[in-house]
FIDREN-488717 format. One line per field, with one value per residue: residue number from 1; residue in three letters; chain; x, y, z of N, C-alpha, C in turn. Coordinates in steps of 0.05 Angstrom, whole numbers. Example, Ala and Ser with C-alpha at 12.3 -4.5 7.8 and 13.67 -1.06 7.14 Angstrom:
BEGIN
bator <- (1	2) $
vomi <- (ALA	SER) $
minu <- (A	A) $
nx <- (264	257) $
ny <- (-114	-45) $
nz <- (156	142) $
cax <- (246	273) $
cay <- (-90	-21) $
caz <- (156	143) $
cx <- (264	258) $
cy <- (-66	1) $
cz <- (156	157) $
! end
This chain:
BEGIN
bator <- (1	2	3	4	5	6	7	8	9	10	11	12	13	14	15	16	17	18	19	20	21	22	23	24	25	26	27	28	29	30	31	32	33	34	35	36	37	38	39	40	41	42	43	44	45	46	47	48	49	50	51	52	53	54	55	56	57	58	59	60	61	62	63	64	65	66	67	68	69	70	71	72	73	74	75	76	77	78	79	80	81	82	83	84	85	86	87	88	89	90	91	92	93	94	95	96	97	98	99	100	101	102	103	104	105	106	107	108	109	110	111	112	113	114	115	116	117	118	119	120	121	122	123	124	125	126	127	128	129	130	131	132	133	134	135	136	137	138	139	140	141	142	143	144	145	146	147	148	149	150	151	152	153	154	155	156	157	158	159	160	161	162	163	164	165	166	167	168	169	170	171	172	173	174	175	176	177	178	179	180	181	182	183	184	185	186	187	188	189	190	191	192	193	194	195	196	197	198	199	200	201	202	203	204	205	206	207	208	209	210	211	212	213	214	215	216	217	218	219	220	221	222	223	224	225	226	227	228	229	230	231	232	233	234	235	236	237	238	239	240	241	242	243	244	245	246	247	248	249	250	251	252	253	254	255	256	257	258	259	260	261	262	263	264	265	266	267	268	269	270	271	272	273	274	275	276	277	278	279	280	281	282	283	284	285	286	287	288	289	290	291	292	293	294	295	296	297	298	299	300	301	302	303	304	305	306	307	308	309	310	311	312	313	314	315	316	317	318	319	320	321	322	323	324	325	326	327	328	329	330	331	332	333	334	335	336	337	338	339	340	341	342	343	344	345	346	347	348	349	350	351	352	353	354	355	356	357	358	359	360	361	362	363	364	365	366	367	368	369	370	371	372	373	374	375	376	377	378	379	380	381	382	383	384	385	386	387	388	389	390	391	392	393	394	395	396	397	398	399	400	401	402	403	404	405	406	407	408	409	410	411	412	413	414	415	416	417	418	419	420	421	422) $
vomi <- (MET	ILE	ASP	ILE	ARG	LEU	LEU	ARG	GLU	ASP	PRO	ASP	THR	VAL	ARG	ALA	SER	GLN	ARG	ALA	ARG	GLY	GLU	ASP	ASP	GLY	VAL	VAL	ASP	ALA	VAL	LEU	ALA	ALA	ASP	GLU	ARG	ARG	ARG	SER	SER	LEU	THR	ALA	TYR	GLU	ARG	LEU	ARG	ALA	GLU	GLN	LYS	SER	MET	GLY	LYS	ASP	VAL	ALA	ARG	ALA	GLN	GLY	ASP	GLU	LYS	GLN	ALA	LEU	LEU	ALA	ARG	THR	LYS	GLU	ILE	ALA	ALA	GLU	VAL	LYS	ALA	LEU	SER	ALA	ALA	ALA	ASP	ASP	ALA	GLN	THR	GLU	LEU	ASP	ALA	LEU	MET	ARG	THR	MET	GLY	ASN	VAL	VAL	GLU	PRO	GLU	VAL	PRO	ALA	GLY	GLY	GLU	ASP	ASP	TYR	VAL	VAL	LEU	GLU	GLU	VAL	GLY	THR	PRO	ARG	ASP	PHE	ALA	ALA	GLU	GLY	PHE	GLU	PRO	LYS	ASP	HIS	LEU	ALA	LEU	ALA	GLU	GLY	LEU	ASP	ALA	LEU	ASP	MET	GLU	ARG	GLY	ALA	LYS	VAL	ALA	GLY	SER	ARG	PHE	TYR	PHE	LEU	LYS	GLY	VAL	GLY	ALA	ARG	LEU	GLU	MET	GLY	LEU	LEU	HIS	LEU	ALA	MET	GLN	LYS	ALA	ILE	GLY	LEU	GLY	PHE	VAL	PRO	LEU	ILE	THR	PRO	THR	LEU	VAL	LYS	PRO	GLU	VAL	MET	ALA	GLY	ALA	GLY	PHE	LEU	ASP	HIS	HIS	ALA	ASP	GLU	VAL	TYR	ARG	LEU	GLU	ALA	ASP	ASP	LEU	TYR	LEU	THR	GLY	THR	SER	GLU	VAL	ALA	LEU	ALA	GLY	PHE	HIS	ALA	ASP	GLU	VAL	VAL	ASP	LEU	SER	ALA	GLY	PRO	VAL	ARG	TYR	ALA	GLY	GLN	SER	THR	CYS	TYR	ARG	ARG	GLU	ALA	GLY	SER	TYR	GLY	LYS	ASP	THR	ARG	GLY	ILE	ILE	ARG	VAL	HIS	GLN	PHE	ASN	LYS	ILE	GLU	MET	PHE	VAL	TYR	CYS	ARG	PRO	GLU	ASP	ALA	ALA	ALA	GLU	HIS	GLU	ARG	LEU	LEU	ALA	LEU	GLU	LYS	GLU	MET	LEU	ALA	LEU	VAL	GLU	VAL	PRO	TYR	ARG	VAL	ILE	ASP	THR	ALA	ALA	GLY	ASP	LEU	GLY	GLY	PRO	ALA	ALA	ARG	LYS	PHE	ASP	CYS	GLU	GLY	TRP	VAL	PRO	THR	GLN	GLY	ARG	TYR	ARG	GLU	LEU	THR	SER	THR	SER	ASN	CYS	THR	THR	PHE	GLN	ALA	ARG	ARG	LEU	ASN	THR	ARG	PHE	LYS	GLY	GLU	ALA	GLY	ASN	GLU	VAL	ALA	ALA	THR	LEU	ASN	GLY	THR	LEU	ALA	THR	THR	ARG	TRP	LEU	VAL	ALA	ILE	LEU	GLU	ASN	HIS	GLN	GLN	ALA	ASP	GLY	SER	VAL	VAL	VAL	PRO	GLU	ALA	LEU	ARG	PRO	VAL	VAL	GLY	LEU	ASP	VAL	LEU	THR	PRO	VAL	ARG) $
minu <- (A	A	A	A	A	A	A	A	A	A	A	A	A	A	A	A	A	A	A	A	A	A	A	A	A	A	A	A	A	A	A	A	A	A	A	A	A	A	A	A	A	A	A	A	A	A	A	A	A	A	A	A	A	A	A	A	A	A	A	A	A	A	A	A	A	A	A	A	A	A	A	A	A	A	A	A	A	A	A	A	A	A	A	A	A	A	A	A	A	A	A	A	A	A	A	A	A	A	A	A	A	A	A	A	A	A	A	A	A	A	A	A	A	A	A	A	A	A	A	A	A	A	A	A	A	A	A	A	A	A	A	A	A	A	A	A	A	A	A	A	A	A	A	A	A	A	A	A	A	A	A	A	A	A	A	A	A	A	A	A	A	A	A	A	A	A	A	A	A	A	A	A	A	A	A	A	A	A	A	A	A	A	A	A	A	A	A	A	A	A	A	A	A	A	A	A	A	A	A	A	A	A	A	A	A	A	A	A	A	A	A	A	A	A	A	A	A	A	A	A	A	A	A	A	A	A	A	A	A	A	A	A	A	A	A	A	A	A	A	A	A	A	A	A	A	A	A	A	A	A	A	A	A	A	A	A	A	A	A	A	A	A	A	A	A	A	A	A	A	A	A	A	A	A	A	A	A	A	A	A	A	A	A	A	A	A	A	A	A	A	A	A	A	A	A	A	A	A	A	A	A	A	A	A	A	A	A	A	A	A	A	A	A	A	A	A	A	A	A	A	A	A	A	A	A	A	A	A	A	A	A	A	A	A	A	A	A	A	A	A	A	A	A	A	A	A	A	A	A	A	A	A	A	A	A	A	A	A	A	A	A	A	A	A	A	A	A	A	A	A	A	A	A	A	A	A	A	A	A	A	A	A	A	A	A	A	A	A	A	A	A	A	A	A	A	A	A	A	A	A	A	A	A	A	A	A	A	A	A	A	A	A	A	A	A	A	A	A	A	A	A	A) $
nx <- (-37	-103	-130	-129	-162	-208	-228	-242	-279	-317	-333	-370	-368	-319	-328	-367	-336	-301	-336	-354	-308	-308	-286	-270	-310	-306	-256	-253	-276	-239	-193	-209	-215	-162	-139	-164	-145	-91	-92	-115	-77	-33	-52	-57	-4	22	-1	19	74	78	65	108	152	141	143	197	217	190	212	264	258	236	241	262	211	172	202	218	170	154	195	184	135	152	180	138	108	145	146	93	92	127	99	53	75	94	45	20	56	48	-6	-2	30	-6	-47	-22	-11	-64	-84	-55	-78	-121	-151	-150	-200	-256	-279	-343	-368	-351	-364	-400	-382	-346	-292	-319	-357	-350	-362	-376	-352	-343	-337	-288	-274	-281	-281	-246	-276	-257	-276	-307	-266	-243	-206	-178	-160	-94	-65	-27	22	31	34	79	120	121	141	191	198	194	215	196	212	268	269	246	283	328	309	264	193	145	180	216	245	245	255	291	246	207	232	245	194	173	211	203	150	153	187	156	114	142	161	114	95	136	128	82	96	114	165	218	240	285	278	299	295	297	277	274	245	211	195	168	127	105	85	43	44	54	15	-30	-12	38	57	60	105	174	228	292	324	376	393	352	316	266	241	210	143	123	141	115	122	176	172	133	163	200	195	193	188	194	179	140	142	86	68	65	29	9	60	91	113	145	159	206	216	238	195	174	138	112	66	35	-14	-35	-31	-36	-64	-69	-22	-1	41	53	18	11	64	129	165	169	166	153	122	106	62	64	38	42	0	-45	-95	-147	-143	-140	-181	-192	-142	-139	-176	-149	-103	-127	-147	-99	-80	-119	-109	-59	-72	-103	-64	-40	-79	-119	-178	-215	-240	-264	-265	-296	-269	-293	-304	-287	-246	-205	-138	-103	-82	-113	-166	-201	-205	-191	-192	-164	-182	-157	-180	-175	-171	-168	-184	-233	-249	-240	-177	-138	-99	-82	-80	-105	-99	-127	-99	-108	-91	-66	-17	21	15	34	87	103	100	93	62	66	14	-43	-50	-1	45	17	-12	3	-30	-29	-24	-27	-12	-13	24	45	62	93	52	19	37	11	-42	-31	-5	-44	-90	-72	-57	-47	-73	-31	2	34	45	16	48	25	12	33	75	112	156	190	197	217	198	145	114	113	145	134	182	180) $
ny <- (208	229	291	343	386	366	334	373	404	369	324	283	254	229	199	164	137	110	76	45	18	-16	2	41	97	135	155	200	243	244	260	311	336	335	366	415	427	433	477	518	522	539	588	617	615	645	695	707	706	750	790	782	798	852	870	870	918	953	940	957	1012	1023	1039	1028	1007	996	972	926	900	891	857	813	798	786	738	706	704	678	627	612	613	571	528	528	518	466	441	447	417	366	358	357	312	273	281	267	213	192	205	171	123	119	97	114	158	127	121	144	105	56	-11	-29	-66	-129	-175	-212	-183	-158	-129	-157	-134	-148	-207	-241	-281	-353	-407	-468	-531	-584	-635	-645	-647	-693	-705	-701	-642	-624	-595	-534	-545	-600	-601	-567	-595	-640	-617	-606	-555	-529	-529	-544	-572	-568	-513	-506	-533	-499	-448	-451	-462	-445	-423	-430	-459	-435	-467	-484	-489	-465	-421	-394	-383	-348	-305	-290	-273	-229	-197	-187	-158	-113	-91	-78	-38	1	13	42	89	88	96	54	22	-10	-27	-11	-63	-59	-13	50	61	107	111	63	70	117	101	73	21	4	14	-20	-69	-85	-133	-165	-154	-161	-145	-117	-115	-100	-63	-28	-29	-44	-100	-98	-111	-101	-64	-17	10	30	61	98	127	149	202	230	287	322	366	348	350	359	383	366	326	263	228	169	106	41	-9	-60	-114	-159	-187	-189	-223	-236	-264	-267	-294	-327	-381	-448	-435	-441	-474	-507	-507	-446	-404	-373	-346	-331	-302	-269	-247	-185	-138	-73	-20	50	113	184	239	295	308	312	282	230	190	178	161	115	81	75	46	-1	-18	-28	-72	-109	-114	-138	-187	-208	-221	-266	-301	-319	-336	-288	-246	-181	-146	-100	-79	-87	-39	-55	-88	-61	-38	6	54	57	87	66	3	-41	-109	-159	-223	-286	-347	-409	-472	-523	-508	-488	-435	-363	-329	-277	-240	-190	-123	-58	5	67	115	166	227	206	176	211	257	240	231	278	295	337	380	433	475	517	549	549	502	438	378	316	262	191	127	56	-7	-76	-109	-156	-218	-269	-305	-308	-351	-395	-392	-391	-441	-479	-466	-473	-525	-592	-657	-694	-672	-632	-561	-510	-453	-387	-348	-295	-298	-332	-313	-290	-329	-370	-418	-459	-498	-527	-583	-645	-676	-718) $
nz <- (126	148	125	170	167	142	182	220	191	169	205	208	160	166	211	190	153	187	213	169	158	200	247	306	314	352	357	326	355	397	370	352	402	422	382	391	442	430	394	426	466	436	418	466	480	439	449	500	489	456	494	528	497	489	541	552	532	566	616	609	609	658	730	798	843	805	764	790	798	745	729	761	740	689	699	714	667	634	657	648	592	580	602	571	521	529	538	489	458	480	468	412	404	423	387	338	347	352	302	269	279	248	188	117	90	64	-3	-28	-61	-45	-25	35	94	107	93	59	33	-16	-82	-143	-202	-255	-297	-332	-387	-393	-349	-360	-378	-351	-342	-387	-423	-409	-368	-301	-271	-249	-189	-181	-155	-162	-217	-226	-199	-231	-277	-260	-240	-193	-126	-66	-21	-16	-11	39	69	65	81	112	126	76	39	-23	-82	-147	-207	-266	-319	-288	-264	-311	-331	-292	-296	-349	-346	-311	-341	-386	-363	-344	-392	-416	-382	-388	-442	-438	-415	-362	-314	-305	-245	-202	-139	-70	-21	32	80	117	183	183	130	121	158	139	90	108	130	181	219	231	216	232	252	208	181	166	208	216	271	290	253	249	206	156	120	57	38	-10	-69	-68	-20	-20	-66	-51	-15	-48	-67	-19	23	-19	-74	-125	-195	-229	-274	-326	-322	-289	-253	-266	-243	-249	-208	-194	-151	-100	-52	16	65	129	138	183	226	188	195	175	129	60	53	17	-38	-75	-64	-17	9	39	11	-52	-121	-156	-200	-193	-202	-193	-177	-178	-171	-184	-134	-156	-201	-187	-184	-238	-254	-223	-248	-296	-281	-265	-315	-342	-312	-326	-380	-379	-354	-394	-431	-410	-413	-375	-341	-304	-251	-232	-172	-127	-71	-4	49	100	88	67	62	109	81	35	-2	-37	-69	-121	-138	-181	-193	-206	-238	-206	-223	-193	-143	-151	-149	-148	-141	-112	-157	-175	-148	-141	-113	-93	-59	-47	-14	29	39	17	48	97	83	65	11	-43	-93	-142	-138	-155	-111	-87	-56	-55	-26	-56	-91	-86	-119	-129	-162	-179	-229	-244	-212	-171	-156	-200	-229	-209	-229	-284	-294	-278	-309	-361	-368	-394	-410	-406	-368	-386	-399	-434	-458	-451	-509	-512	-476	-498	-531	-492	-454	-483	-498	-524	-501	-437	-417	-382	-339	-308) $
cax <- (-59	-126	-127	-142	-184	-232	-238	-254	-302	-337	-326	-389	-358	-297	-341	-380	-315	-291	-357	-353	-284	-311	-268	-282	-313	-301	-230	-257	-280	-214	-176	-219	-209	-134	-133	-174	-126	-66	-96	-119	-51	-16	-63	-49	25	29	-9	38	100	77	67	135	170	135	152	226	222	181	232	288	252	226	260	252	191	159	219	218	144	155	213	169	115	166	185	112	101	163	137	68	99	139	78	36	90	94	18	16	71	34	-30	7	38	-30	-61	-8	-16	-91	-88	-43	-95	-144	-147	-159	-229	-264	-295	-371	-377	-340	-384	-397	-379	-320	-278	-337	-378	-341	-381	-364	-357	-344	-323	-276	-265	-296	-264	-246	-291	-238	-291	-314	-241	-237	-186	-179	-137	-75	-60	-2	45	35	44	106	138	124	158	216	198	190	225	187	226	294	264	241	309	346	299	241	167	135	201	217	263	236	277	288	225	193	247	242	167	170	227	189	126	161	198	133	100	158	162	87	95	154	115	60	107	123	194	225	257	290	276	309	276	299	270	275	219	194	184	148	104	93	69	19	46	60	-7	-46	-2	66	64	64	129	200	244	320	327	403	397	328	305	244	239	185	125	116	157	99	133	199	163	120	184	219	194	187	200	200	157	141	133	63	59	60	11	18	86	86	136	141	181	211	229	231	177	176	115	113	41	25	-43	-45	-23	-54	-78	-54	4	9	50	64	-3	17	92	142	182	160	174	130	123	86	59	60	32	38	-17	-62	-118	-171	-139	-135	-201	-188	-117	-145	-188	-128	-86	-143	-148	-73	-79	-136	-94	-38	-84	-111	-40	-33	-102	-130	-204	-213	-262	-256	-282	-294	-265	-309	-290	-274	-224	-185	-115	-105	-78	-131	-193	-216	-187	-201	-176	-170	-178	-155	-193	-157	-189	-169	-197	-260	-254	-221	-158	-127	-75	-74	-95	-98	-110	-126	-92	-112	-68	-60	12	37	14	52	114	109	104	75	66	60	-13	-50	-48	24	50	-6	-6	-2	-44	-13	-38	-10	-26	3	23	52	74	98	27	7	45	-9	-64	-21	0	-69	-108	-61	-47	-57	-78	-6	18	48	31	20	56	9	26	48	99	130	182	207	203	233	185	116	102	130	141	141	207	174) $
cay <- (210	245	320	353	405	350	326	397	415	349	301	262	238	212	179	144	121	92	55	28	1	-32	12	59	125	153	168	227	262	245	276	339	347	340	389	439	433	442	503	537	525	555	615	630	617	667	719	712	712	778	806	779	814	881	877	875	947	967	936	973	1040	1026	1041	1024	986	989	954	900	888	882	834	791	790	773	711	691	699	658	601	605	607	545	509	527	504	438	431	445	394	342	355	350	284	257	284	252	185	186	207	148	99	121	92	134	161	111	134	138	82	31	-27	-32	-93	-140	-189	-226	-164	-145	-129	-166	-114	-162	-232	-241	-308	-376	-429	-493	-553	-606	-660	-649	-654	-721	-710	-687	-623	-625	-569	-521	-557	-626	-594	-556	-616	-657	-602	-599	-525	-518	-547	-535	-587	-555	-486	-508	-541	-476	-423	-456	-466	-424	-415	-449	-453	-437	-481	-490	-475	-448	-395	-381	-373	-323	-283	-281	-258	-203	-181	-178	-137	-88	-80	-66	-13	20	22	61	113	84	96	29	24	-33	-12	-23	-79	-50	16	61	60	129	106	42	82	137	87	62	-7	-3	22	-43	-94	-87	-161	-179	-142	-169	-122	-122	-98	-89	-41	-12	-28	-63	-113	-89	-131	-92	-40	7	24	46	80	119	143	159	232	241	313	335	378	333	365	347	402	351	304	244	216	140	88	13	-19	-89	-121	-183	-178	-207	-220	-256	-278	-271	-300	-344	-409	-468	-427	-442	-484	-523	-492	-418	-383	-356	-352	-309	-286	-271	-224	-170	-113	-56	7	71	139	210	256	314	294	311	263	204	170	170	145	89	66	70	25	-26	-25	-40	-98	-126	-120	-158	-213	-219	-231	-292	-318	-332	-325	-273	-228	-156	-140	-75	-89	-74	-20	-68	-105	-43	-31	32	76	57	98	47	-18	-61	-133	-178	-250	-307	-372	-431	-495	-544	-497	-481	-408	-342	-320	-251	-238	-162	-105	-30	22	96	123	195	242	194	170	235	275	230	232	306	297	358	390	462	480	545	564	542	474	422	350	300	237	168	103	33	-29	-99	-115	-185	-227	-298	-320	-312	-377	-414	-391	-398	-470	-494	-460	-480	-552	-612	-683	-708	-658	-610	-536	-493	-426	-367	-339	-271	-304	-351	-301	-284	-354	-385	-444	-459	-517	-538	-612	-659	-692	-742) $
caz <- (145	139	127	195	160	137	209	232	176	163	221	203	138	176	229	173	142	209	217	146	161	224	267	326	305	375	354	314	377	411	353	353	429	423	364	405	464	417	383	447	479	418	418	491	479	422	463	522	477	447	518	538	481	494	568	552	529	590	638	604	615	686	752	825	849	780	750	804	792	717	728	772	720	667	707	714	639	623	666	634	564	580	608	547	500	536	534	460	448	489	452	385	406	425	361	317	353	345	273	257	283	229	160	98	87	42	-23	-24	-76	-34	-11	63	103	111	72	41	23	-41	-104	-168	-223	-281	-300	-359	-394	-384	-339	-376	-368	-353	-344	-415	-437	-403	-348	-276	-270	-226	-178	-191	-144	-176	-244	-225	-192	-255	-296	-246	-241	-166	-105	-40	0	-12	-1	68	81	65	93	129	113	58	21	-45	-105	-174	-220	-294	-333	-269	-263	-337	-333	-276	-307	-373	-338	-300	-363	-403	-348	-343	-419	-421	-367	-401	-466	-431	-403	-334	-310	-290	-222	-185	-113	-46	-7	60	83	144	196	176	104	125	172	121	69	121	134	209	236	241	205	238	257	183	169	176	217	224	295	293	235	249	179	150	93	46	27	-37	-75	-63	3	-29	-86	-36	-2	-68	-68	7	29	-44	-90	-150	-218	-242	-294	-350	-316	-268	-255	-263	-240	-247	-191	-192	-126	-84	-31	40	83	150	137	211	228	166	200	165	105	34	59	-6	-61	-73	-63	5	16	53	-8	-80	-137	-165	-214	-180	-213	-172	-191	-164	-188	-169	-122	-174	-223	-175	-191	-266	-254	-212	-270	-315	-270	-267	-343	-348	-300	-342	-405	-373	-350	-420	-445	-400	-421	-351	-333	-279	-244	-218	-149	-112	-43	17	66	122	79	55	78	120	63	12	-1	-53	-80	-140	-142	-202	-182	-227	-233	-199	-228	-173	-120	-159	-141	-157	-121	-119	-173	-175	-131	-146	-92	-94	-32	-46	-4	55	41	11	71	117	73	57	-18	-52	-121	-144	-146	-159	-86	-74	-55	-45	-22	-79	-87	-95	-126	-135	-174	-186	-258	-246	-187	-171	-153	-226	-239	-201	-248	-311	-295	-276	-331	-387	-367	-412	-397	-401	-348	-398	-396	-458	-451	-465	-533	-506	-460	-512	-539	-469	-440	-502	-502	-530	-483	-416	-418	-358	-339	-292) $
cx <- (-81	-120	-143	-164	-210	-244	-252	-280	-324	-331	-345	-380	-336	-309	-354	-359	-304	-311	-357	-330	-287	-294	-283	-285	-309	-274	-232	-260	-254	-194	-183	-213	-179	-126	-142	-154	-100	-70	-100	-93	-33	-26	-54	-19	34	22	11	66	101	80	95	155	166	145	182	232	213	200	256	283	245	249	246	232	176	175	218	192	143	173	199	148	128	172	160	105	119	155	112	73	110	118	60	49	90	66	11	31	58	9	-23	15	14	-46	-49	-13	-44	-96	-77	-58	-117	-136	-157	-190	-238	-281	-324	-381	-368	-362	-379	-392	-350	-309	-296	-359	-370	-364	-366	-372	-359	-329	-314	-266	-282	-278	-267	-263	-273	-252	-299	-289	-231	-214	-189	-155	-120	-72	-32	23	52	46	73	127	142	142	186	220	198	200	218	204	253	291	261	267	328	336	275	215	160	157	204	239	246	260	271	266	208	205	244	214	163	186	214	165	133	172	175	118	115	159	135	86	112	141	93	70	115	153	201	244	261	295	291	287	279	294	271	247	200	182	162	123	90	76	44	20	54	37	-21	-34	28	75	67	90	154	216	272	327	355	408	374	318	284	247	211	169	115	134	141	111	157	191	148	140	203	219	187	202	208	175	159	129	111	52	52	41	22	46	83	111	127	165	182	225	221	215	177	152	116	88	32	-5	-53	-37	-45	-68	-59	-25	16	16	57	42	3	44	105	159	171	170	150	138	100	85	53	58	30	21	-31	-86	-142	-168	-138	-155	-197	-162	-121	-157	-168	-110	-101	-144	-121	-70	-96	-123	-73	-49	-94	-88	-33	-57	-113	-157	-201	-238	-250	-275	-275	-292	-281	-292	-275	-250	-202	-161	-118	-102	-99	-158	-212	-196	-202	-182	-184	-162	-178	-169	-172	-174	-191	-182	-226	-268	-233	-203	-144	-101	-64	-91	-86	-113	-107	-122	-96	-88	-57	-29	29	37	33	81	122	116	84	80	58	32	-18	-46	-21	27	26	2	-15	-20	-26	-31	-18	-26	-6	1	32	65	76	72	13	14	24	-31	-55	-17	-26	-88	-98	-50	-61	-59	-52	12	35	32	37	26	38	25	43	74	119	157	201	214	221	222	156	101	122	124	150	167	203	144) $
cy <- (228	275	330	372	390	342	349	405	395	323	278	243	219	191	157	126	101	69	35	9	-19	-24	33	87	145	167	195	248	265	263	305	352	353	364	415	447	444	471	524	542	543	584	630	634	641	694	727	718	741	797	805	796	844	889	882	904	962	964	954	1002	1044	1028	1034	1001	977	968	926	885	876	857	809	780	776	744	694	684	677	630	592	598	579	523	506	513	474	426	428	421	368	336	347	321	265	257	267	222	176	186	182	122	98	115	115	135	147	127	126	113	55	15	-28	-61	-102	-155	-202	-209	-148	-146	-138	-147	-127	-188	-234	-269	-330	-398	-454	-514	-578	-633	-666	-656	-681	-725	-692	-668	-627	-596	-559	-535	-584	-621	-585	-577	-635	-644	-597	-569	-513	-538	-535	-547	-574	-526	-486	-516	-517	-453	-428	-458	-441	-410	-437	-441	-455	-447	-485	-475	-458	-421	-380	-369	-348	-300	-272	-264	-231	-185	-170	-155	-111	-75	-66	-38	9	31	42	85	111	83	71	35	-3	-21	-26	-41	-76	-21	24	61	83	126	84	53	102	124	74	33	-15	2	-2	-70	-97	-116	-177	-172	-153	-144	-132	-104	-85	-65	-21	-7	-49	-75	-106	-113	-124	-68	-15	23	42	67	103	138	156	190	244	267	328	348	365	351	350	364	388	327	285	234	186	124	59	1	-50	-95	-148	-172	-199	-202	-243	-274	-286	-275	-318	-373	-428	-460	-429	-452	-500	-505	-463	-397	-363	-362	-327	-291	-291	-247	-210	-145	-96	-28	26	98	162	227	277	300	291	292	234	183	160	153	117	71	58	47	-2	-36	-38	-68	-118	-133	-140	-185	-225	-231	-260	-311	-334	-320	-311	-257	-203	-151	-113	-82	-73	-59	-34	-85	-88	-41	-2	55	79	70	81	28	-37	-85	-148	-205	-271	-333	-394	-456	-515	-534	-490	-453	-388	-334	-295	-254	-209	-146	-77	-13	51	104	153	209	230	190	195	255	266	234	259	308	316	363	419	465	510	562	558	512	459	393	334	276	215	144	81	11	-51	-104	-144	-193	-258	-314	-325	-340	-398	-416	-399	-428	-485	-490	-469	-509	-570	-639	-698	-694	-636	-584	-519	-464	-406	-354	-314	-276	-320	-337	-296	-308	-372	-413	-441	-477	-525	-567	-626	-674	-717	-744) $
cz <- (134	143	152	189	154	163	222	218	171	178	216	181	148	195	212	161	163	213	194	147	184	247	284	315	328	373	341	335	393	396	355	380	431	405	377	427	452	408	405	462	462	417	442	491	463	435	484	511	467	472	529	523	486	522	570	549	554	613	634	611	645	706	778	827	823	764	763	798	763	714	739	753	696	673	706	685	627	632	652	605	562	584	583	524	504	531	505	448	456	473	423	384	407	399	340	322	345	315	259	262	263	201	142	97	62	22	-20	-38	-64	-20	19	70	104	87	51	29	-1	-61	-129	-190	-251	-279	-329	-365	-382	-374	-357	-362	-371	-355	-373	-432	-430	-383	-323	-274	-245	-215	-186	-180	-157	-204	-244	-217	-216	-276	-285	-246	-213	-146	-78	-18	5	-3	29	82	84	82	112	112	97	42	0	-65	-130	-191	-250	-308	-314	-266	-289	-341	-317	-288	-332	-366	-328	-322	-380	-389	-348	-371	-426	-407	-380	-427	-462	-415	-374	-334	-294	-267	-209	-157	-91	-33	23	62	113	156	187	148	106	138	154	99	81	128	163	228	248	232	210	243	231	169	182	184	225	247	297	276	235	221	175	122	82	35	-1	-43	-73	-40	-5	-48	-72	-23	-22	-69	-41	11	3	-56	-118	-173	-233	-265	-320	-346	-295	-274	-247	-262	-240	-231	-191	-167	-117	-60	-8	58	104	150	165	210	206	170	190	139	81	38	36	-29	-55	-73	-41	16	28	34	-37	-95	-150	-181	-204	-194	-190	-186	-170	-182	-171	-158	-140	-197	-213	-184	-220	-269	-243	-233	-291	-306	-272	-296	-352	-337	-317	-369	-401	-368	-376	-435	-435	-402	-397	-346	-306	-275	-230	-196	-137	-83	-23	36	88	114	65	74	88	100	41	17	-18	-66	-98	-140	-167	-192	-204	-219	-228	-201	-205	-147	-126	-151	-151	-134	-131	-134	-173	-156	-139	-126	-98	-65	-27	-34	22	58	37	33	92	109	62	28	-29	-82	-121	-155	-150	-134	-72	-74	-42	-42	-46	-71	-97	-100	-132	-148	-183	-216	-263	-220	-189	-170	-180	-237	-232	-222	-276	-313	-296	-299	-358	-387	-387	-398	-391	-381	-360	-394	-421	-448	-465	-487	-528	-491	-475	-520	-516	-453	-457	-507	-508	-510	-462	-413	-393	-361	-322	-288) $
! end
């Protein structure tokens, strides 16, 4: 959540952030009012507690009517202390609830507006001119079915809509992609982790995934556990309630996991193929660092994503996501969107977010600073995911329905070309 000191000292910045996100800035005044009630109640509570303690000695020395009067006053103070404690607790509960409705404070450079107000930072690579090559490109589903690499029908039979089987060369292509991404991360000093895909409510909430998007998350009611939509959640909870050693610099992890998303509100969108599905696999980078290092670390994660995209030889663009399209924990987010020929547009393949101290404050993750323990910053970024297969298949297809495997993937896939079987 947001640092309460920022709200007290610079509420206008938080109000501006709320407006940029398209959210109610009146919550700032509500938070400050609850905070004032809590602090005034605690001040009065401490004053009366001190009086209560000193009166104990006075009662012990007093006699007769004086003692009776002191005892009566002692009872009055006890009742007032109890009431003030309850008032402080109520104000704290209200304060916590209000604070959890607020997203992270967006960085000043973030574009204003909503989903369509992103800023294109760069375009890399040139989309193929299939007309000049003399054939009409097939979409990823038609290609994958021709390669016997994907079975949507049996996926739906087994698990319902938006589930699928990756099969044969499709499974090999994904496993090779994930392996390449993990090896790249390991080579750059990231510690590999295979993470739990079920987490406790406090971890899911701490990572910021229950505030406004709880309807997109699968929940196991009998166990009170949540299925994660990204290993970011488990990685954010990895050092919860700990003091992380950042003396040698940022601590970097690469998590591999299966991810689950209900895709609530997406009815009718991207129903063909595997662009928007309920289950997929992903390699996710996650970093703990000092707050002052977060911006530079964010650029580093973006650079790594771009290097990985270069390895699969897909045209892409980088966008600076607008404030109204940021997730709650993110102060700034860069997306890399790959070109999808049959759609004639770019689609998100990677995302990297600077969450500053938002998640770590919720999860009580600190580091040893000059003034004692301080709240760490966290960042995340996608290094490969199932959706990449869409861009790889479509951009590397040939007129006969075969798909040329990107050179960097050939050693791990074990094939140079994926050949149609029908």
